[in-house]
Structure formats: structure tokens, C-alpha cells
N, C-alpha and C positions, 0 to 999 in steps of 0.2 A: 623379167624385173623392169621396172619403169626405170627412166633416167634418173628421177629424184631419188627413188629407192637405192639404186646404185650408188649415187653420189653421197647419200647419208651413209651408206656402209663404208665407203673409201674414208670419209671424214672421221668416222668413228675409229677406224684402224690407225688413221693418221695420227689421231690424238692419244691413242693408247699404246702404240708400239714405236720404237723398242723401249721407251720410257714413257710413263704417263705425263701428259702436259706438254708445254711447247717451250718452256724456259728453264734455266738453271743458272748458278752462279759461277763467276770466274775469278780465280785469284790473280791479281795484277802485279804482284811482287814476288821476288825470290823467296821461297819457303822450303829450303831442303836441308838447312843445318840448325844446329842449336843456337847460332849466333842469329840467324833469320827469326827464330822463335822468340829470342829475347828482345829483338827490336819490334817484331809484330804485335806481341803482347807484353806480358810482364817481363822485365820492368820498363822496357824501352817506351812503351805506349804512354806511360805518364807524361812524357815531355809534350807531345802534341796536345794532350788534354789540358794540360795547365796553360799552354799558349792560347787555346781556344777559350778558355775560362776568362783570360785577360782580354782577349780581343775576339769576339765571336766571329767576325769576318774570316779569321784564320781557319775556319772549318773549310773554307774554299781551298786553302793551301794543303791542308794535311788529311782531308777525307774525300770520299767520293761524292759529296753533297753537290758539288757544282756541275756534275754530270749526271745527276740521278733524278729521274721524274718518277712521281707517284701517279699511277692510273687508278682513280678511285671512283667506285659506283656503289649504289644500294640495289641496282637491279631493278628499278621501277619502269623502266623503258627500254628494254633491251633490243636492239636492232628494230625489226619490224614485229617482234614477238611479243611485246607488252611487258607486263610486270611478272617477271620470272622469279624475282627475289635475288638476294645478294649471291648465294652460292651458285645458282645456275648461270649467273652472269660471268663467272670466272673464266671460261673458255674464250669469251669475247675479249676480256681484259687482257688475258695472256697474249692474245692476237694483237692487241693494240701495242704491247710491250715490244713484240717482234718489230712492228712497223717502226717504232722509234729507233731501234737499234739499227735496222737494215738501212733506213733512208738517211738518218741524221747522226748516227753513231752515239746517240744519247741512251745511257743505261736507263732502264726503267724497271718498276715492279708494281704488280697489281695488288691492290688492297680492296676487298669486298668489305663493305660496312653494312652489317645487318640492322639497319636503323632508317626509319622513315620520317621521323619527327625532325624537323629543320634544325631546331636548336640543338638537339643532341647529336645530330649528324654533324654539324658545323663544329661543335665542341670536340668531336672525335678527331676530325681532320685536323683542326688547329693543334690539338695536343700531339699529334704525330708529325707535324710539319717540319720540326727541326731536322729531320733525317734527310729532307729533299731539298732540291734547288729549285723544283717547279712542281705544279700539281695540275694534272689533266683530270677534270671531272668528266664522266662518261655515263651515258645511258640512264639520266635521272630525268624523271618526268616533269612536264610543264604543268602548272606554273611554279612549282616548288624549286625547279633548278634556277630560275631567275634569282630567287631570294637567296638561295644557297651560295650562288656565284657571288652576288653582291656583298654578303656578309664576310665570306672568306676573303675577298679581295680587300675589304676594309681592315680586316683583323691581321692579315699576313703581309710580309715585306718580301715575298717571293712571287713569280708569276703564277697566276691562277687562271685557267681557262676551261670552260665547259665546251668541249669541241662539238658537240652536237648542235649548239647554237652557232659558233662562230666559223667552224670549218666550212660548212656550206655557203656561209656568207662571203667569206674571203674567196673561194674558188668561183662561185657564181658571179661575183663582182668582176673578176678577171675575165670571165667569158662575156659579160656584158660590155665591159670596156672594149674588147676586141670586136665584138659583133657591132658595136656603135661605129667602130673605126671603118669596118667594112661597108657599112650601109650610110656612112655620111652623117650619122646623127651626133648630137651632143648629149652628154648626161643631163645637162640643166633643163633641156627641153623634152626629155623622155617622159612618157606616160607608162607607168609600170602597175601591172596587177599581180599581186601575190595571193595566190589560191592556197590557203592554209594559214593558221595563226597560232602555231606551236612554237617551241623554242627557236627552231631554225628560221622560221618565217618572221619572227619579231626581230632577230639579229639581222637578217638580211634587209628587212626594211630600214633598220637603223643605219647599217653602213652605206645602203644606196643613198639614203637621205644625207649622210655625212659626206659622200662624195660629190653631192650637189644636186641629185634628183629631187625635183619639187612636187611632182605629182605622183602619189603612190597610193593605190587602193589595195585593201586587203579583205579576204573573206575567210569565214570559219564554217563549221557544219550547219550553221543557221542561216547563212547567205553573207552578203556584203556587211562589213562593219560600218555602221552609220550612226549619226548623232541621235537618232530617235531610239536607239536601243538602250534598255536598261540593265542588261545582262553582261556587261563588258568588264573585264579586269583592267588594271592599271596599265598593262603592257598593250592591250588592244586598243585602249584610249588614245594611244599615241598615233593611231591610223584611221581615226574617224573620218568618213566621207559626209557629204550633206544628207540631212534627214530625208528618208524616203527613197534614196537612190538605190538601185539593185545592181547585181553582179552583171547582168547583160548590158546595162548602160556603162558600167566601168569598163567593159571590153571595147566599146566603140573607139575606134582609131587608136587603141592602145598599141605601143610600140613594143612592149615586152609583157610576157607573162611568165611568172616563175610558179611553177606547181609543186608544192610542198605538202600534199594532202593525200588523196587516195585515187585509185582508178575511177574514172568517170566524174570526177568533181568538177571538171569543166568539159566542154564538149567541141566537136568540130564546128557547130554553129557559133560558138563563141569566138573560135579561131577565125572564122569568116569575117567577123566584125572587125578584126584588127587592121591596122594601118598597113601600106604596102611594106614588103621585106620585113615581116614581123620576127622577132626574136622569142623563140618558144622553147622554154626549159621545163621539161615534165620530169620532175626528179623524185616522185614517189618510186620506192624500191621494194621489191623487185619488180613490180608490175607499175608502169608509169601511168599518170593520169590518161595520157593518150600515147600510143606508140607512134614513132617517127613515120611509119607507113601511113597511118591514119592521117596525120597532119599533112604531109605531103600530097594526099589524094585531094585536099581541098586549098592547100597553100603551098605551090611549088617554089614560091619565092622566099620561103621561111628558112631562117637559121635555128638549128634545132640542137638542144643538148639533153642529156638524160643522166640518170645516175648509174647506167647500166655500161658494162665493159665491152659488150657485143655491138655497140653503136659508137659512131664518131662522137666526140666532145663529151667525155664522161666527166660530170662534176664528182670529183672524188677526194674526200677530205685528206687523204694521204698526200696530197699535194700541198697541204698547209701546214698541219700541226707539227710534224717532226722538224720542219725548217723554222717555224715561228718560235718553238721553244729553243731550238739551237741558238738562234740569234739573241733571243731574250736572255737567255742563261748565260751565254758567253760574255755579255756586258753586264751581268749581275743586276739586270733590271728587277725593279721593286713590283712591277705589274706588267700586264700587257694591255696597253691602251688602243684606242682607236687608230691613233696615227701609225702604230706598228702593224695593225691588221690591214689598213689601206696600203701601207707600204708593201706589205706581202702580195696584195691584189695586183699592183702595178707591176711588181717584179715578174709575177706569173704571166700577165698579159704581155709584157715586153719580151719575155723569153720566147713566148710562142712566135713572135714576129721576127725572131733571129733565124739565121741559116740552120738548117736542120743537120745535125751529125749523121753520118752514114750508119753508124751502128744502131741508131734508133730505127731507121728505115729497115735495116736487116732484121732488128728484133720483133718489129710489129708487121713485117711482111708487106710493107706498102711504101709508096713514096709521099711522105708527109710534105704539106706545102700550107703555109699561111692561107686561110681562106675559110668559107663557110663550113667546111668539114673538119677544120682543125683550128679552133679558137681558144683551146685549152691544152697545157703541155700534158705529155704522157708521163705516168708516175715513175718509170725507169729512166727518165732523162738525168743523167750525172751532174748536169749544170744546176739543178735545183737547189742543192745545198748551198752552192755559192751565191747565186742570184737572189734567192728568197732570204736565206738567213742573214746575208750581208745587209739587205735592205731594212730588214726588221731591226738589226743591231743598230744600224746608222739612225734609224727613226726614233729608237729608244733613246740614244745618246742626244739627239737633237731635241726630243720632247722632254728632256731632264728627268727621266725615270731610271737611268743607268747608274750604276754605283762605281764603274771602272773610272779611273782618274785620267787615263791616256787611252786613246782610240785612234788607231791608224787604219782606216778603211781598206786600203790596198794591201797591207800587210795581213789584215784579217782574212781577205779573200784568198790569199795565198794559202793561208792555214787552212782554210775551209776545203780547198781544192785537193790539199794532201790528205784530209781526214779520212776519206774513204777509199784512198788508194790500197 
């Protein structure tokens, strides 16, 4: 039996036994007596209902809304598997629910919406939104995902984020910040090539630009995006190069390449054209554009990251979304804005440069040290919830999107540190 076949069998057993699926509900209040029944349901439940009718924000006091995230997909872009449909996306969405709970203690529930029409999908999500304190959109294909996220952000007053777009942007930004630190570069003078022009690529380009990067080139399956092309959507038009320019020219003396495409979409010849000490992120998953061994064969001076767990510097979205939503929801933010996402990136970068706790070295069986092989934190770093969530919450307050009236950062950090104990 092949390794892949064995893994598939293990995965199927894992999802089937001892109970189908990966999630269940948990009762959080005493419910053992007739008195409990009268408080939890009729007649006692009328009291909080009436309070919420008078003041909708009281839903955060009397219900689970403030700690509950909806993980919502229509299954049109499931992992690297493509358009599997809503029902077949459910195992992935249940997995996302586990990650929310494990890493940030946010409760979550998966909702698979069997709808590909943008307007009807948005109407469905908006109609059920009162249940939740935040909405994580997942595995929705581009370019529809841009419009769906935009419309829902405009319509709703709770955090909405399409993680496939922004997760990679936040984590890769942290890696670029630290790689720039190691190589003595400034973000403002960097030349970045993004190979790929899907949801994650567009979001990466936007956040890099917001952080100060001025020179960004992007390519899609037809080559470099430039002003002479007539087949570009509104998102790609944000990153047009000069007419007639090609991808090989973009790679000349580039400081960074971020691969968000497919194996072979750029080559070792392109890598050779890059500036000294290049920063090379090959993030196609599970098979990167180039494997680290291929890069090192021609550029021993490179700093490399991938999307895989079996190489150093994994760009893993679990470093972002649980803690971004935690910070946003704890201050009752109305949205997740660019300031909050950039705050998460800087918090991740800063955490990587701090002294490494010994439990992390033990867990990963290595001696971690800030440098070319360690520019991004590890997912099981227990400090993530404090550093990232606190930075996001503070940014929400400072940028004016939080609804909490009083916010004490140090008190909040203490609360976060206790949450996963």
C-alpha cells in the first residue's frame, strides 16, 4: 500500500470513528434540575430575549454570540481540490472549526451554503448573521470571493474575513518583515514579484503596498500583468506593469518572489536573476513552485519559505485567523480592517525575534533561533494568542472600529494568557 493510500485510510477512519465528523456542542451552564430548566428555557429565557429586543448589543451579554464564529463556504475552491460543492467541503470547514477552538478558544460552527450566485449567497449569509460574532469565509473561488467579501463587509456590523485571501497575506508579510530585517533591506525599497493572481495573491499585493512596498509585479497564467493586456479584471488592474514587460524582466534584481500559483510557474533561471540574498516564498501546496532543494542548488544565499510543514518557515494560516478574530471580537469590532491585519503581521514578526521557550524546542525537536531558518513563528507557540490578538484588538480600538467603551491593553493581555490555561 502506498503512503498516500495509507494516509487516506487513516483519515477516513479518523473522520468516521468513534463518531462521524469532528465537532459537537457543549453545554456551558448547569442543567441538572427543574430550576435549571426553567432558567435555561421557559419561562426564564424570556428575560434576556426582552433585554436584547431593547438593546441588541445585550446579545453579547446573554448569549454565545460574542464567542461564536461562522465558518462559511460554498465549496467552489476547496483546498487544492477545486470546486467540490458545498457538501463535500464540510470536512474542511469542520477542521477550521477545530483550529478556532484549539488555538484561540473561539467557538465556531461550519455552514455550507449550496449557492454560487453572489447576490443569493450574500443574502443567505446576511440573513443568518445575527447568530454570530464574526464570519470566516472559506474556500470560495476568485474573483467572486472579492465581491462576496466586499458586499458582506458593507452590509454587516461584525468582523467578516475571507481567510484564503488575507491569511496568507498576513503570515507572508511577517516573514518578509523578518527576512528584510536579516538582509538589511527596507520595505520601501524592495522589489517584489508575485507569481499568481488569485485571491491570496491580490490580498498579498495589497497588504505589501499598505506596508510601504512601492515596486510590485504580478503574473497570472498568461504571463506578467501589464498595461497592454485587455483581459484583466479590476483586481489585477491594481498591479499593472509597463506595457510589453515580461516576467523574466520583472525577476531582474528582484528582492522577493512570492509564489501563489502552481509547480513550475517560475524556474531556477528566474531565481538566478534575483538580487543578492533573495527572499523566496514558494507557497503552492502541497507541491511548491520550486522545492527548497532546487532553490538552494542555484542560490545558497536565499531565505526560503514554503506552505509545507516539513520545511522551515511554513506560511500557515493558522498563525493568523484564530488570533485576528479573537482580538477583533473581544473589542466588538465592526470590521477587520487593514490596520488590524498589519498589526497581526508585525506581532508575528516581533514574536519570532523573541527568546524561544524551551517547550517549543522540545516539541519540534530542534533548537530554534531567529535567522534564515526561523522567520515565522510555530503554530503551537502558546504566546501567539497574547501577542497577536492583543495587537489586533489595540489596532481596532485605535482605528475606531471597536465598540468597547473602555480598553486596557495590559488587562486584556492577562485575560488572553489565562484563556488557554
